[in-house]
KOLSE-828711 format. One record per atom (N, C-alpha, C): residue in three letters; z, x, y. Coordinates in steps of 0.02 Angstrom, whole numbers, padded with zeros to 5 digits, always signed. Layout:
<recs>
ALAZXY
...
</recs>
This chain:
<recs>
MET-01008+01723-01312
MET-00964+01738-01255
MET-00892+01740-01278
THR-00855+01790-01258
THR-00785+01795-01278
THR-00743+01746-01237
ILE-00681+01735-01259
ILE-00636+01691-01222
ILE-00624+01716-01152
ALA-00615+01782-01145
ALA-00604+01811-01079
ALA-00663+01800-01033
GLN-00724+01810-01061
GLN-00785+01799-01021
GLN-00791+01726-00999
GLU-00773+01681-01045
GLU-00778+01609-01030
GLU-00730+01591-00974
LEU-00669+01619-00976
LEU-00620+01605-00924
LEU-00644+01632-00857
ASP-00673+01692-00857
ASP-00699+01721-00795
ASP-00755+01678-00767
SER-00796+01652-00813
SER-00851+01610-00792
SER-00826+01546-00758
LYS-00774+01516-00787
LYS-00746+01455-00758
LYS-00715+01468-00691
LYS-00684+01528-00683
LYS-00654+01544-00619
LYS-00706+01551-00564
GLY-00766+01569-00584
GLY-00818+01580-00536
GLY-00856+01517-00516
ILE-00841+01462-00549
ILE-00875+01399-00531
ILE-00856+01378-00461
CYS-00904+01361-00421
CYS-00892+01338-00352
CYS-00850+01275-00353
GLN-00800+01273-00308
GLN-00757+01214-00306
GLN-00792+01153-00274
ASP-00846+01166-00236
ASP-00881+01111-00202
ASP-00933+01079-00247
VAL-00911+01056-00305
VAL-00957+01024-00351
VAL-00954+00949-00342
ILE-01008+00915-00355
ILE-01010+00843-00353
ILE-00989+00816-00421
PHE-00933+00782-00423
PHE-00907+00758-00485
PHE-00945+00695-00507
PRO-00946+00681-00571
PRO-00978+00620-00596
PRO-00944+00559-00566
PRO-00981+00504-00557
PRO-00952+00443-00528
PRO-00889+00421-00564
GLY-00839+00403-00526
GLY-00778+00375-00556
GLY-00735+00426-00592
ASP-00747+00491-00582
ASP-00709+00541-00619
ASP-00666+00584-00573
LEU-00645+00555-00517
LEU-00604+00591-00470
LEU-00532+00567-00475
TYR-00489+00611-00501
TYR-00419+00594-00508
TYR-00383+00602-00441
SER-00332+00562-00431
SER-00290+00569-00372
SER-00256+00637-00374
ASP-00245+00667-00315
ASP-00217+00734-00312
ASP-00162+00737-00260
GLU-00117+00689-00261
GLU-00064+00685-00211
GLU-00001+00721-00234
PRO+00035+00752-00186
PRO+00099+00785-00202
PRO+00153+00733-00217
PRO+00208+00753-00247
PRO+00263+00706-00261
PRO+00290+00676-00197
LEU+00318+00616-00201
LEU+00347+00584-00142
LEU+00411+00621-00122
GLU+00425+00617-00056
GLU+00481+00656-00030
GLU+00549+00636-00060
THR+00561+00571-00065
THR+00627+00548-00088
THR+00619+00487-00134
GLU+00674+00471-00167
GLU+00675+00411-00209
GLU+00664+00349-00167
LEU+00689+00349-00106
LEU+00682+00291-00062
LEU+00609+00279-00045
HIS+00571+00333-00036
HIS+00499+00326-00024
HIS+00466+00290-00083
LEU+00485+00311-00143
LEU+00456+00281-00203
LEU+00475+00207-00208
ARG+00538+00192-00196
ARG+00561+00122-00200
ARG+00524+00078-00150
GLN+00512+00106-00090
GLN+00477+00067-00039
GLN+00406+00051-00059
ILE+00371+00100-00086
ILE+00302+00089-00108
ILE+00299+00037-00164
ILE+00343+00045-00213
ILE+00344-00001-00270
ILE+00359-00072-00247
LEU+00405-00079-00200
LEU+00425-00144-00175
LEU+00366-00180-00142
LEU+00330-00145-00098
LEU+00273-00175-00064
LEU+00218-00193-00114
PHE+00205-00148-00160
PHE+00153-00160-00210
PHE+00170-00220-00254
LYS+00232-00223-00276
LYS+00254-00277-00320
LYS+00250-00345-00285
CYS+00272-00347-00222
CYS+00271-00411-00186
CYS+00201-00436-00173
LEU+00156-00391-00153
LEU+00088-00412-00138
LEU+00052-00433-00201
GLU+00061-00396-00254
GLU+00029-00414-00318
GLU+00054-00482-00342
TRP+00117-00496-00332
TRP+00145-00559-00355
TRP+00121-00616-00310
LEU+00121-00605-00245
LEU+00098-00657-00198
LEU+00024-00674-00210
TRP-00016-00623-00223
TRP-00088-00633-00233
TRP-00107-00630-00307
ARG-00064-00652-00349
ARG-00075-00646-00422
ARG-00137-00685-00445
ASP-00159-00735-00406
ASP-00218-00774-00426
ASP-00282-00749-00392
ARG-00276-00695-00355
ARG-00335-00667-00321
ARG-00362-00606-00358
ASN-00427-00597-00356
ASN-00459-00539-00388
ASN-00504-00502-00340
ASP-00491-00510-00274
ASP-00535-00481-00225
ASP-00501-00429-00180
PHE-00452-00393-00209
PHE-00419-00342-00168
PHE-00395-00285-00214
TYR-00378-00230-00182
TYR-00351-00173-00218
TYR-00293-00144-00176
ALA-00236-00137-00207
ALA-00177-00108-00173
ALA-00153-00048-00213
ALA-00132+00004-00179
ALA-00108+00064-00213
ALA-00061+00103-00168
GLY-00025+00149-00198
GLY+00020+00192-00160
GLY+00015+00264-00182
ASN+00019+00309-00132
ASN+00016+00381-00146
ASN-00044+00400-00188
LEU-00101+00372-00170
LEU-00163+00383-00207
LEU-00215+00414-00160
THR-00252+00463-00186
THR-00301+00498-00144
THR-00361+00455-00128
ILE-00381+00458-00064
ILE-00443+00427-00042
ILE-00493+00483-00027
TYR-00547+00485-00064
TYR-00599+00536-00054
TYR-00654+00505-00011
TYR-00672+00539+00044
TYR-00721+00509+00090
TYR-00771+00560+00117
SER-00784+00612+00079
SER-00832+00663+00101
SER-00902+00635+00107
PRO-00936+00646+00164
PRO-01006+00624+00171
PRO-01051+00657+00120
ARG-01031+00717+00097
ARG-01071+00753+00047
ARG-01048+00739-00024
GLN-01003+00691-00031
GLN-00977+00670-00096
GLN-00945+00728-00134
LEU-00901+00765-00098
LEU-00867+00821-00128
LEU-00792+00806-00133
LYS-00763+00825-00189
LYS-00692+00815-00198
LYS-00651+00863-00155
SER-00679+00920-00139
SER-00642+00973-00106
SER-00639+00967-00030
GLU-00668+00915-00001
GLU-00665+00907+00072
GLU-00656+00834+00090
HIS-00623+00822+00147
HIS-00614+00755+00173
HIS-00580+00708+00124
PHE-00515+00715+00118
PHE-00476+00669+00076
PHE-00407+00661+00107
ARG-00379+00602+00097
ARG-00312+00586+00120
ARG-00278+00543+00069
GLY-00211+00544+00071
GLY-00174+00503+00023
GLY-00122+00461+00058
PRO-00140+00403+00084
PRO-00091+00359+00117
PRO-00035+00340+00069
ASP+00023+00327+00097
ASP+00080+00307+00054
ASP+00068+00238+00024
PHE+00036+00194+00062
PHE+00020+00127+00036
PHE-00041+00101+00074
PHE-00088+00073+00036
PHE-00147+00046+00070
PHE-00175-00014+00031
VAL-00213-00055+00067
VAL-00243-00115+00037
VAL-00316-00118+00058
VAL-00360-00129+00010
VAL-00431-00139+00023
VAL-00448-00211+00005
LEU-00480-00247+00050
LEU-00499-00316+00038
LEU-00573-00320+00020
GLY-00592-00374-00014
GLY-00661-00385-00031
GLY-00687-00336-00083
THR-00644-00318-00130
THR-00664-00272-00183
THR-00637-00296-00249
GLU-00656-00263-00303
GLU-00635-00285-00369
GLU-00563-00262-00383
ARG-00524-00307-00409
ARG-00455-00291-00427
ARG-00454-00260-00497
LYS-00447-00195-00499
LYS-00445-00158-00562
LYS-00409-00092-00549
THR-00387-00059-00603
THR-00353+00005-00596
THR-00405+00059-00580
ARG-00383+00109-00542
ARG-00427+00164-00523
ARG-00387+00230-00525
LYS-00423+00285-00537
LYS-00392+00351-00536
LYS-00380+00374-00464
SER-00422+00351-00419
SER-00419+00367-00348
SER-00466+00318-00313
TRP-00466+00321-00245
TRP-00514+00279-00209
TRP-00569+00325-00183
VAL-00628+00318-00211
VAL-00686+00359-00193
VAL-00733+00317-00151
VAL-00735+00330-00087
VAL-00772+00288-00040
VAL-00845+00280-00059
TRP-00877+00335-00079
TRP-00949+00329-00094
TRP-00963+00293-00160
GLU-00910+00280-00199
GLU-00918+00241-00260
GLU-00895+00169-00249
GLU-00870+00154-00189
GLU-00844+00087-00173
GLU-00883+00056-00115
TYR-00949+00069-00115
TYR-00993+00039-00065
TYR-00973+00055+00007
GLY-00943+00115+00016
GLY-00925+00136+00083
GLY-00863+00104+00110
LYS-00825+00069+00069
LYS-00766+00033+00093
LYS-00707+00080+00104
TYR-00673+00069+00160
TYR-00611+00103+00176
TYR-00555+00051+00176
PRO-00492+00073+00175
PRO-00436+00025+00175
PRO-00437-00020+00237
ASN-00417-00082+00226
ASN-00408-00130+00280
ASN-00339-00122+00312
VAL-00291-00100+00271
VAL-00222-00091+00295
VAL-00195-00026+00266
ILE-00161+00013+00308
ILE-00129+00074+00285
ILE-00058+00076+00312
LEU-00011+00097+00270
LEU+00058+00108+00290
LEU+00078+00179+00270
GLU+00105+00216+00317
GLU+00134+00281+00303
GLU+00209+00277+00308
ILE+00244+00306+00260
ILE+00317+00308+00260
ILE+00337+00375+00288
LEU+00369+00374+00346
LEU+00385+00436+00381
LEU+00440+00476+00348
SER+00436+00541+00357
SER+00489+00587+00338
SER+00489+00643+00389
GLU+00539+00686+00388
GLU+00543+00740+00436
GLU+00482+00786+00432
SER+00457+00795+00372
SER+00401+00841+00362
SER+00333+00811+00377
THR+00328+00744+00378
THR+00262+00712+00386
THR+00255+00670+00449
ALA+00309+00657+00484
ALA+00308+00610+00541
ALA+00256+00630+00593
ASN+00255+00693+00613
ASN+00208+00714+00665
ASN+00135+00704+00643
THR+00121+00720+00581
THR+00054+00712+00554
THR+00035+00638+00550
ASP+00082+00597+00527
ASP+00068+00525+00521
ASP+00055+00492+00589
LYS+00089+00517+00641
LYS+00083+00487+00707
LYS+00025+00515+00748
ASP-00001+00572+00727
ASP-00053+00604+00766
ASP-00118+00611+00726
LEU-00121+00660+00682
LEU-00183+00675+00646
LEU-00206+00616+00604
LYS-00161+00589+00563
LYS-00181+00534+00518
LYS-00199+00472+00558
LYS-00162+00459+00611
LYS-00178+00401+00652
LYS-00248+00407+00681
THR-00267+00467+00702
THR-00334+00479+00729
THR-00387+00469+00675
ILE-00374+00495+00615
ILE-00422+00488+00560
ILE-00431+00415+00541
TYR-00376+00379+00536
TYR-00379+00309+00517
TYR-00414+00267+00570
GLN-00407+00288+00633
GLN-00439+00252+00688
GLN-00513+00269+00693
ASP-00529+00333+00694
ASP-00597+00354+00710
ASP-00644+00360+00650
THR-00615+00378+00591
THR-00658+00387+00532
THR-00653+00328+00484
PHE-00593+00310+00465
PHE-00583+00254+00419
PHE-00598+00187+00453
ARG-00585+00184+00517
ARG-00590+00121+00554
ARG-00547+00066+00521
THR-00489+00087+00498
THR-00443+00040+00466
THR-00412-00006+00518
PRO-00421-00071+00511
PRO-00399-00118+00563
PRO-00324-00119+00577
ASP-00283-00114+00524
ASP-00210-00119+00532
ASP-00177-00055+00506
TYR-00138-00022+00550
TYR-00102+00038+00530
TYR-00029+00032+00549
PHE+00015+00047+00501
PHE+00087+00043+00512
PHE+00120+00107+00490
TRP+00178+00121+00519
TRP+00221+00174+00491
TRP+00293+00150+00493
PHE+00332+00178+00446
PHE+00402+00156+00438
PHE+00444+00213+00411
ASP+00503+00222+00440
ASP+00550+00273+00416
ASP+00609+00236+00384
PRO+00618+00240+00319
PRO+00672+00203+00286
PRO+00742+00229+00302
TYR+00745+00289+00333
TYR+00811+00317+00349
TYR+00830+00301+00421
THR+00784+00309+00468
THR+00800+00294+00538
THR+00783+00222+00557
GLN+00744+00188+00514
GLN+00721+00119+00525
GLN+00668+00115+00580
GLU+00638+00171+00598
GLU+00583+00169+00646
GLU+00524+00132+00615
PHE+00496+00085+00653
PHE+00443+00043+00627
PHE+00393+00028+00682
ALA+00330+00040+00670
ALA+00278+00027+00720
ALA+00214+00006+00686
GLY+00173-00030+00722
GLY+00109-00053+00694
GLY+00055-00055+00747
PHE-00007-00049+00725
PHE-00064-00047+00771
PHE-00122-00087+00742
HIS-00161-00116+00788
HIS-00221-00153+00767
HIS-00280-00124+00806
LEU-00336-00115+00770
LEU-00395-00085+00800
LEU-00429-00135+00847
VAL-00434-00117+00911
VAL-00467-00159+00961
VAL-00518-00116+00998
ASP-00582-00135+00994
ASP-00635-00097+01027
ASP-00633-00023+01008
GLY-00618-00010+00945
GLY-00620+00059+00920
GLY-00557+00099+00932
GLU-00505+00070+00962
GLU-00443+00107+00974
GLU-00383+00066+00951
TYR-00333+00101+00925
TYR-00272+00068+00903
TYR-00230+00045+00963
GLN-00213-00019+00960
GLN-00168-00048+01010
GLN-00103-00068+00976
PRO-00046-00052+01006
PRO+00019-00068+00976
PRO+00027-00143+00965
LEU+00055-00161+00908
LEU+00069-00231+00894
LEU+00135-00251+00927
GLN+00138-00312+00951
GLN+00199-00338+00981
GLN+00240-00374+00928
ALA+00304-00358+00926
ALA+00348-00387+00875
ALA+00366-00459+00890
SER+00377-00498+00837
SER+00401-00566+00844
SER+00475-00565+00864
GLU+00504-00623+00874
GLU+00575-00627+00892
GLU+00619-00596+00838
GLN+00595-00599+00776
GLN+00632-00571+00720
GLN+00619-00495+00712
GLY+00574-00468+00753
GLY+00559-00397+00747
GLY+00503-00383+00697
TYR+00467-00435+00676
TYR+00413-00426+00627
TYR+00347-00411+00663
LEU+00303-00375+00627
LEU+00237-00359+00653
LEU+00184-00393+00611
TRP+00135-00424+00644
TRP+00084-00463+00609
TRP+00026-00419+00586
SER+00008-00426+00523
SER-00051-00393+00497
SER-00109-00443+00498
HIS-00157-00431+00541
HIS-00215-00476+00546
HIS-00253-00477+00480
GLN-00256-00421+00447
GLN-00296-00416+00386
GLN-00263-00451+00327
LEU-00198-00444+00320
LEU-00163-00474+00263
LEU-00144-00547+00276
GLY-00141-00567+00339
GLY-00117-00634+00355
GLY-00043-00640+00339
LEU-00008-00584+00348
LEU+00064-00581+00334
LEU+00099-00540+00387
TYR+00164-00552+00396
TYR+00205-00509+00437
TYR+00233-00453+00394
LEU+00248-00397+00426
LEU+00288-00345+00395
LEU+00351-00338+00437
GLY+00408-00333+00403
GLY+00471-00328+00439
GLY+00524-00297+00396
ILE+00577-00274+00427
ILE+00631-00241+00391
ILE+00680-00293+00365
TYR+00697-00286+00301
TYR+00744-00332+00268
TYR+00787-00291+00221
GLN+00852-00290+00234
GLN+00899-00251+00195
GLN+00878-00178+00190
GLY+00855-00151+00247
GLY+00841-00080+00251
GLY+00773-00057+00228
LEU+00733-00103+00200
LEU+00666-00085+00177
LEU+00615-00132+00206
LEU+00553-00110+00206
LEU+00499-00150+00235
LEU+00476-00202+00184
ARG+00470-00264+00208
ARG+00449-00319+00165
ARG+00394-00359+00199
PHE+00360-00400+00158
PHE+00310-00446+00183
PHE+00343-00514+00198
PHE+00317-00547+00250
PHE+00341-00614+00268
PHE+00280-00658+00280
THR+00287-00722+00265
THR+00232-00769+00275
THR+00223-00784+00349
ARG+00172-00823+00364
ARG+00157-00841+00434
ARG+00217-00874+00468
ASP+00255-00914+00429
ASP+00314-00946+00457
ASP+00377-00903+00447
GLU+00366-00838+00435
GLU+00418-00787+00433
GLU+00467-00797+00375
GLN+00442-00823+00319
GLN+00481-00829+00259
GLN+00469-00766+00216
LEU+00522-00740+00187
LEU+00518-00679+00146
LEU+00473-00690+00086
VAL+00427-00643+00074
VAL+00386-00644+00013
VAL+00428-00613-00043
PRO+00446-00651-00094
PRO+00491-00626-00145
PRO+00457-00583-00198
THR+00497-00544-00232
THR+00473-00508-00292
THR+00473-00558-00350
PRO+00442-00541-00406
PRO+00445-00586-00464
PRO+00517-00599-00485
GLU+00559-00547-00481
GLU+00629-00555-00501
GLU+00666-00602-00454
GLU+00653-00595-00389
GLU+00685-00640-00341
GLU+00662-00712-00350
THR+00598-00720-00367
THR+00572-00787-00379
THR+00607-00819-00439
ALA+00616-00780-00492
ALA+00650-00806-00552
ALA+00722-00824-00536
GLU+00754-00784-00495
GLU+00824-00797-00476
GLU+00829-00861-00435
LEU+00782-00871-00389
LEU+00782-00931-00348
LEU+00772-00994-00390
LEU+00727-00989-00439
LEU+00715-01046-00484
LEU+00777-01061-00526
GLU+00811-01008-00548
GLU+00871-01017-00588
GLU+00926-01052-00546
GLN+00934-01030-00483
GLN+00984-01060-00439
GLN+00966-01133-00425
LYS+00902-01146-00416
LYS+00880-01215-00404
LYS+00895-01258-00465
GLY+00883-01231-00524
GLY+00897-01268-00585
GLY+00971-01283-00594
LYS+01013-01236-00575
LYS+01085-01246-00580
LYS+01108-01300-00531
ARG+01080-01300-00471
ARG+01100-01351-00422
ARG+01077-01420-00445
LEU+01018-01424-00475
LEU+00993-01487-00500
LEU+01037-01512-00557
ALA+01056-01467-00602
ALA+01099-01486-00658
ALA+01166-01511-00634
ALA+01194-01478-00582
ALA+01258-01499-00555
ALA+01253-01568-00524
LYS+01197-01581-00490
LYS+01187-01646-00459
LYS+01181-01701-00512
LEU+01147-01687-00566
LEU+01140-01736-00620
LEU+01208-01752-00651
ARG+01249-01700-00659
ARG+01315-01711-00688
ARG+01358-01754-00642
GLU+01349-01747-00575
GLU+01384-01789-00529
GLU+01365-01863-00539
LEU+01304-01873-00563
LEU+01279-01941-00575
LEU+01291-01963-00647
ASN+01335-01925-00682
ASN+01351-01939-00752
ASN+01290-01936-00798
ILE+01245-01890-00782
ILE+01186-01879-00823
ILE+01190-01809-00852
ASP+01184-01804-00917
ASP+01186-01739-00950
ASP+01117-01707-00943
PRO+01110-01652-00905
PRO+01045-01620-00895
PRO+01015-01594-00959
ASP+01057-01581-01010
ASP+01031-01553-01073
ASP+00995-01606-01114
THR+01004-01670-01097
THR+00972-01723-01134
THR+00906-01746-01103
ILE+00890-01717-01045
ILE+00829-01737-01010
ILE+00769-01697-01035
</recs>
C-alpha cells in the first residue's frame, strides 16, 4: 500500500470506534483567560494540600469526562472547569472515562463563567449535571463579575444553596465551604477558616516562628541556642 493509499484508508476509519480501556485523552479547548487558569490551579492546589493524607478522591480541572452509554469517544462528553470524584483511586489520568471508573460521575462540579460560556453553564450543563451525571453539588463562579451560585441535588433536582453570613456556600460532598476571598474562589473549613495553599501554610509557620523567637528574646532566651 502506498503512503497516499494509507492516508486515505485512515481518513475513512469511522470516528465512532471503541477505544482501548484507559486510552482516552482529554480533548478540552484552551481556557478563556489567565484568571480562569489561576482559579482552577488555586482550587486544585488547596484541596490536594488539605487532603494530602487521603487516597480516596480525584480532582481535576479542564479535563474531559466521557460518559457515552455505548463507550464511544465521539459522543456524550463534557469538560467541567473543576470537578472532584470521591471514593475513587487517587492517581493521574488522561481523562475521566465513566465506563472505566465503575460508572462514577463527579460528586462536585464547578464551572467558571465567561461571556461565551455563561448561558451554557447555567442551562445546558446544569441540566446534564442534574439529570445525567446526578452530581450532588454544582457551583458556578465568574472571577470578573464575582457572580457566585451553588446548588445541591434534592429529590433529583438542583436546589439553590443558601449563603452563610460571610457569603459562603456549603458543599455537602466536600464538607467544606466555598467562598470568595481576594477576588477568587477559595475553600473554607466548617468553622469558616480559610484553607491555605502550601505556600500560605509555610508563610504562617514562618510568622509563628518569628513571633516565638521574639517572645523568647523578651525573656532573655536566645532562640538559636534552643
